[in-house]
C-alpha positions as CSV (number, residue, x, y, z in Angstrom):
1,M,0.1,0.1,0.0
2,L,1.3,3.5,-1.0
3,D,-0.4,5.4,1.8
4,R,2.5,4.5,4.2
5,Y,4.8,6.7,2.2
6,A,5.4,10.3,2.9
7,P,5.8,12.7,0.2
8,E,9.4,13.2,-0.8
9,D,11.7,16.3,-1.1
10,D,12.2,17.0,-4.7
11,A,15.9,18.1,-3.9
12,T,17.0,14.3,-3.2
13,Y,16.1,13.7,-6.9
14,T,18.0,16.7,-8.2
15,G,20.8,16.3,-10.9
16,T,22.5,13.0,-11.0
17,A,23.0,12.4,-7.3
18,F,20.2,10.0,-7.0
19,T,20.6,8.1,-10.1
20,E,24.3,7.6,-9.8
21,S,23.9,6.3,-6.4
22,W,21.1,4.0,-7.7
23,M,23.2,2.5,-10.5
24,R,26.1,2.1,-7.8
25,R,23.9,0.2,-5.5
26,F,22.7,-1.8,-8.4
27,A,26.3,-2.9,-8.9
28,A,26.5,-3.6,-5.3
29,S,23.7,-5.9,-5.4
30,V,24.4,-8.1,-8.3
31,R,27.9,-8.4,-6.9
32,A,26.4,-9.8,-3.6
33,T,24.1,-11.9,-5.3
34,E,26.3,-13.1,-8.5
35,P,26.8,-16.6,-7.3
36,Q,23.1,-16.9,-6.7
37,L,22.3,-15.6,-10.1
38,T,24.9,-18.1,-12.0
39,A,23.4,-20.9,-10.0
40,L,19.8,-20.1,-11.2
41,D,21.0,-19.6,-14.6
42,Q,22.9,-23.1,-14.7
43,R,19.5,-24.5,-14.1
44,V,17.8,-22.8,-17.1
45,G,20.2,-21.3,-19.3
46,D,24.1,-21.0,-19.9
47,G,25.1,-20.1,-16.5
48,D,26.6,-16.8,-17.5
49,F,23.7,-14.2,-16.8
50,G,25.3,-13.1,-13.4
51,T,28.6,-12.9,-15.0
52,N,27.1,-10.5,-17.8
53,L,25.2,-8.5,-15.7
54,M,28.3,-8.0,-13.5
55,A,30.3,-7.1,-16.5
56,G,28.1,-4.6,-17.5
57,L,27.9,-2.9,-14.2
58,D,31.7,-3.0,-13.5
59,A,32.0,-0.9,-16.6
60,T,29.4,1.3,-15.5
61,V,31.1,2.0,-12.3
62,A,34.3,2.5,-13.8
63,A,33.1,5.1,-16.3
64,L,31.2,7.0,-13.3
65,D,34.3,6.9,-11.3
66,K,36.3,8.4,-14.5
67,A,33.6,11.1,-14.9
68,A,33.7,11.9,-11.0
69,G,34.1,15.4,-10.7
70,S,34.0,16.4,-14.2
71,A,30.3,16.1,-14.7
72,A,27.9,19.0,-14.3
73,T,26.1,19.1,-10.6
74,G,23.3,20.3,-9.0
75,R,20.1,21.6,-11.4
76,A,22.0,22.1,-14.4
77,A,22.6,18.4,-14.5
78,R,20.6,15.9,-16.2
79,A,19.3,13.1,-14.0
80,G,19.7,10.5,-16.7
81,E,23.3,10.9,-17.2
82,P,24.2,8.1,-15.0
83,L,21.6,5.9,-16.5
84,Q,23.1,6.6,-19.9
85,T,26.4,5.8,-18.9
86,A,25.0,2.4,-17.7
87,A,23.2,2.0,-21.1
88,T,26.3,2.3,-23.1
89,A,28.3,-0.2,-20.7
90,F,25.6,-2.5,-21.6
91,L,25.0,-2.0,-25.1
92,D,28.6,-1.7,-26.0
93,G,30.5,-4.3,-23.8
94,V,28.2,-7.1,-22.7
95,G,27.0,-9.9,-25.0
96,G,24.5,-12.5,-24.7
97,T,20.8,-11.4,-24.2
98,S,21.1,-9.4,-21.0
99,G,23.5,-7.0,-22.5
100,P,21.0,-5.5,-25.2
101,L,17.9,-6.1,-23.0
102,F,19.0,-4.3,-20.2
103,G,20.9,-1.4,-22.1
104,L,17.7,-1.0,-24.1
105,L,15.9,-0.4,-20.7
106,L,18.6,1.8,-19.3
107,E,18.5,3.8,-22.2
108,E,15.0,4.4,-22.2
109,L,15.1,5.5,-18.7
110,A,18.0,7.9,-19.3
111,V,15.8,9.3,-22.0
112,A,12.9,9.9,-20.1
113,A,15.5,11.5,-17.2
114,A,17.0,14.1,-19.6
115,V,15.6,16.7,-17.0
116,P,17.0,18.1,-13.8
117,V,14.8,16.5,-11.4
118,L,12.9,13.0,-11.3
119,D,9.3,12.3,-10.6
120,V,7.0,9.4,-10.9
121,A,6.0,10.7,-14.5
122,V,9.6,10.4,-15.3
123,L,10.0,6.9,-14.0
124,R,6.7,5.8,-15.7
125,S,7.5,7.0,-18.9
126,G,11.1,5.6,-18.7
127,L,10.1,2.0,-17.6
128,T,7.1,1.9,-19.9
129,N,9.1,3.0,-23.1
130,G,11.8,0.3,-21.9
131,L,9.5,-2.4,-21.9
132,A,8.0,-1.4,-25.2
133,A,11.8,-1.6,-26.6
134,I,12.4,-4.9,-25.1
135,R,9.3,-6.4,-26.5
136,R,9.9,-4.9,-29.8
137,V,13.4,-6.5,-29.8
138,G,12.8,-9.9,-28.1
139,E,9.2,-10.6,-29.2
140,A,8.6,-11.6,-25.6
141,R,5.2,-11.5,-24.0
142,P,3.9,-11.9,-20.5
143,G,3.6,-15.5,-19.5
144,D,7.0,-16.6,-21.9
145,K,9.2,-16.9,-18.6
146,T,11.4,-13.8,-19.2
147,L,12.1,-10.5,-17.7
148,V,9.1,-9.1,-19.3
149,D,7.2,-11.0,-16.3
150,A,8.8,-8.9,-14.0
151,L,9.0,-5.6,-16.1
152,C,5.2,-5.4,-16.9
153,P,3.9,-5.6,-13.3
154,A,6.3,-2.9,-12.3
155,C,5.0,-0.6,-15.0
156,E,1.5,-1.4,-13.9
157,A,2.3,-0.4,-10.6
158,L,4.0,3.1,-11.6
159,R,1.1,3.5,-14.1
160,V,-1.5,3.4,-10.8
161,C,1.1,5.1,-8.2
162,P,0.1,8.7,-7.3
163,V,2.8,11.4,-7.9
164,E,2.7,12.6,-4.7
165,A,4.3,9.2,-3.4
166,G,8.0,10.5,-4.8
167,P,10.2,8.6,-6.8
168,R,12.0,6.4,-4.1
169,A,8.6,5.3,-3.0
170,A,7.2,4.6,-6.5
171,L,10.4,2.6,-7.3
172,A,9.9,0.7,-4.1
173,H,6.2,0.0,-5.1
174,A,7.5,-1.2,-8.4
175,S,10.0,-3.3,-6.8
176,R,7.4,-5.2,-5.1
177,A,5.1,-5.9,-8.0
178,A,8.5,-6.9,-10.1
179,W,9.4,-9.6,-7.4
180,E,5.7,-10.7,-7.4
181,G,6.4,-11.4,-11.2
182,V,9.7,-13.1,-10.6
183,R,8.2,-15.7,-8.0
184,G,5.3,-16.2,-10.7
185,T,8.1,-17.0,-13.3
186,A,8.9,-20.4,-11.4
187,R,5.4,-21.5,-12.2
188,L,5.8,-20.9,-16.1
189,R,7.2,-23.0,-18.8
190,A,9.7,-21.0,-20.8
191,R,8.5,-20.2,-24.3
192,R,11.5,-17.6,-25.1
193,G,15.0,-17.6,-24.4
194,R,17.6,-20.6,-23.7
195,A,15.2,-21.7,-21.0
196,S,12.7,-23.2,-23.7
197,Y,15.0,-25.4,-24.8
198,V,15.3,-27.3,-21.5
199,G,11.7,-27.9,-21.1
200,G,10.1,-29.0,-17.9
201,R,13.7,-28.9,-16.1
202,A,13.3,-25.0,-16.0
203,T,9.8,-25.4,-14.1
204,G,10.2,-24.3,-10.3
205,V,13.0,-22.0,-11.1
206,P,12.6,-18.3,-11.5
207,D,13.8,-16.7,-14.7
208,P,17.3,-15.0,-14.1
209,G,16.5,-12.0,-16.2
210,A,13.5,-11.4,-14.2
211,V,15.5,-11.6,-11.0
212,G,17.6,-8.8,-12.4
213,I,14.8,-6.4,-13.3
214,G,13.9,-7.0,-9.5
215,L,17.5,-6.1,-8.4
216,L,17.4,-3.2,-10.6
217,L,14.4,-2.0,-8.9
218,S,15.1,-3.0,-5.6
219,S,18.6,-1.2,-5.7
220,A,16.9,2.4,-5.9
221,G,16.3,1.9,-2.3
222,G,19.4,-0.1,-1.0
223,T,21.6,-2.8,-1.7
224,V,20.2,-6.5,-2.1
225,T,22.5,-9.0,-0.4
226,A,20.5,-12.3,-0.6
227,L,18.1,-13.3,-3.1
228,A,16.4,-16.2,-1.0
229,P,14.1,-13.7,1.1
230,L,12.7,-11.9,-2.0
231,L,12.0,-15.3,-4.1
232,A,10.3,-16.7,-0.9
233,D,8.6,-13.9,0.9
234,P,6.1,-11.3,-0.7
235,E,6.9,-8.8,2.1
236,A,10.6,-9.0,1.7
237,A,10.6,-7.1,-1.9
238,E,12.1,-4.1,-0.7
239,A,16.1,-4.3,-0.5
240,E,17.8,-4.5,3.0
């Protein structure tokens, strides 16, 4: 329920401070859970999802470190700049399926956030356009056991999210919806991606790409250090 969230100060989301911290926490979350991501992907795919995701985020953090002190700050800066840095890292340097798909999502978030201050409308637009881009490229639909099954409910959560909730609360709401979708993928038979080749062996295993979406959204509020509580407990969908 959103009514437990108080309105947030817009100053928190001015410039690049929030989005850069978000991307750094996303990297920390994936680093902490990479062995678990790898174990999941070994059961349904090539076993390289965690490695690929970490490669993109290592490149992101390196680029953010390099740019530190030279980028515009305050209200002159666009909130989407760190998101574009992450998008470029994924699109240019990460192979497999995860690189292009996460790159597209981050790029659409960056385009929407080409403004000084984040708000719920910006996040809603970026995530929705990212979902559309991913579906256009990958042709996945809800129920195919892909990251779309986490991203669709997250977009719906943002669609109905009141603007007064503030960006951090909105992303927390979206992350809870995403993790519910992640847990739902364990009950699905894969119709797209590598998991579709292993048939019934993928049943009971949540889709790793969907887990990645959950990590992305949860990292807006904190670093995720373990997947098990998020995959098992509906009330644990926020980062620690």
